[in-house]
Every structure is written in C-alpha cells, then in structure tokens.
C-alpha positions in Angstrom: 182.2 -62.8 -88.6 181.5 -64.4 -85.3 178.3 -66.2 -84.5 176.8 -63.3 -82.5 177.1 -60.8 -85.3 175.8 -63.4 -87.8 172.7 -64.1 -85.6 172.1 -60.3 -85.1 172.2 -59.7 -88.9 170.0 -62.8 -89.6 167.5 -61.7 -87.0 167.4 -58.2 -88.5 166.8 -59.6 -92.0 163.9 -61.8 -90.7 162.4 -58.9 -88.8 162.5 -56.6 -91.8 161.2 -59.2 -94.2 158.4 -60.2 -91.8 157.2 -56.6 -91.2 157.5 -55.8 -95.0 155.2 -58.8 -95.8 152.7 -57.7 -93.1 152.7 -54.1 -94.3 152.3 -55.2 -97.9 149.3 -57.3 -97.0 147.8 -54.5 -94.9 148.1 -52.1 -97.8 146.2 -54.7 -100.0 143.5 -55.3 -97.6 143.0 -51.5 -97.0 142.8 -50.9 -100.7 140.3 -53.7 -101.2 138.1 -52.3 -98.4 138.4 -48.8 -99.8 136.9 -50.0 -103.1 134.1 -51.7 -101.3 133.4 -48.7 -99.0 134.0 -51.0 -95.9 135.7 -50.4 -92.6 139.4 -49.4 -93.3 142.8 -49.9 -91.6 143.8 -46.6 -90.0 146.5 -44.5 -91.6 148.3 -44.3 -88.2 148.6 -48.1 -88.1 149.9 -48.3 -91.7 152.5 -45.6 -90.9 153.5 -47.2 -87.6 154.1 -50.5 -89.3 156.3 -48.7 -91.9 158.1 -46.8 -89.2 158.9 -49.9 -87.2 160.5 -51.7 -90.1 157.9 -52.4 -92.7 158.7 -49.5 -95.0 159.8 -51.6 -98.0 156.4 -53.5 -98.0 154.5 -50.3 -97.5 156.4 -48.7 -100.4 155.8 -51.7 -102.6 152.2 -51.9 -101.6 151.7 -48.3 -102.5 153.0 -49.0 -106.0 151.5 -52.3 -106.6 147.9 -51.5 -105.3 148.1 -47.8 -106.3 147.1 -47.0 -102.8 147.7 -43.9 -100.7 149.7 -42.4 -103.6 148.0 -39.1 -103.3 148.3 -38.9 -99.6 151.2 -36.6 -98.6 151.9 -38.6 -95.4 152.6 -41.6 -97.6 154.0 -40.4 -100.8 156.6 -38.2 -98.9 156.8 -40.0 -95.5 157.2 -43.6 -96.6 160.2 -43.0 -99.0 161.8 -40.9 -96.2 161.3 -43.6 -93.7 162.6 -46.2 -96.2 165.8 -44.2 -96.8 166.4 -43.7 -93.1 165.9 -47.4 -92.4 168.4 -48.2 -95.1 171.0 -45.7 -93.8 170.7 -47.1 -90.3 171.0 -50.6 -91.6 174.1 -49.8 -93.4 175.6 -48.1 -90.4 174.8 -51.0 -88.2 176.5 -53.4 -90.6 179.8 -51.5 -90.6 
C-alpha cells in the first residue's frame, strides 16, 4: 500500500470515529434533556450527523441510552444508514 492510500484510509477512520463519538455524545445529551423536560437536540441534527458518518455512534447511543428506539426514523433509518456506510467503506477499500 502506498502512502497516499494509507493516509486516505487513516483519515477515513479518524473521520468516522470522531463523528461516531460526537453522535454518541449528542444522543446522551438529548436523552438527559428529555428526562428533564428541557430544550432538546433536533431529530434532524441527530439524523444528519448519523448520515454524514456518525451512524455507529448514533446506533450505539440508541442502545446504551435507550433513546429514540420507538421512533421509526431512528429504529429503521439509522441501521440502514449504518449498513450503507459499511458497504461503501468496503467498496472503497477494494
């Protein structure tokens, strides 16, 4: 593997991990605010962060915090986004 491919793969991993951490934290913050009846993080923002690469963190956040698990956009949409991201990632590596 040449250095350019290595750097592209490394950058992709860092990007995905960073967005996953951010989306996981956002899910936790939104769940905490929901319990306290405070201002919430919009569903659109949570889904956009999942769509642009944070789907693993969103999915894990849904499970850990038991948050958005009854919302169809999340319990159907986020796993589909996750699977599509993984398929694209595998195609890009080959």
